[in-house]
C-alpha positions, 0 to 999 in steps of 0.5 A: 500500500504505502511505501514508507521506510523506517527512516521516513516514519521516524522523521514524521514522528520527530516532526510530530513531537516537535510540533505537538509536544510531549503532552499532546502527542499520545492523545493525537496518536490514540485518535489517529489509531482509532480513526485508522481502526474505524477506516479498516472496519469500514473497508472490511464491511464495504468489501463484504457488502460488495462480495454479497452483492456480486454473489446476489447478482450471480444468483439473479443471473442464474435464476433468470437463465433457469426461468428462461430455460423453463419457459422454453421447455414448457412452451415446447411441451405445450406445442407437443401436447396441442399437436398430440391433442389435435391428432387425437381429435382428427383420429376420433373424428375420422373413426366415429360417425358424425354426431348429427347422423343419429339413426331414426329408430333410436328415440330418447326415453320418455320420463314421466313427470312427477306430480308436485306436492299440493299445498293442501296436503301440508299441515297448517299451524293451527292443526299442529297438536300441542298439549294444553297447558294449565296455568 
């Protein structure tokens, strides 16, 4: 990353010691250490998030490919099914006589109609037998 030699690092430390003084230098060093730690944690999180996003985009691409293949196969199967159904219909229409050519000697069975119940046969409210209660 950074190509800093030991001598350059020592020179930066001496300049910081002269500018800040021995009282402030430890606090500044701790603050810089915290900032670099937070920056490293942020970069790790960013890297992990980018890895998850790239993995998610790969999965989305695989799902799109699988969906496309499924749609193609189902369309091909539908075509085959409709072709087989059409062949079956053609075979049935060729082998069976037409439905309009019903022989004249076959008649539809006659079902006698049942009589509807009469309203006079139903009991009325006044005819219902209830025991008399004496109070």
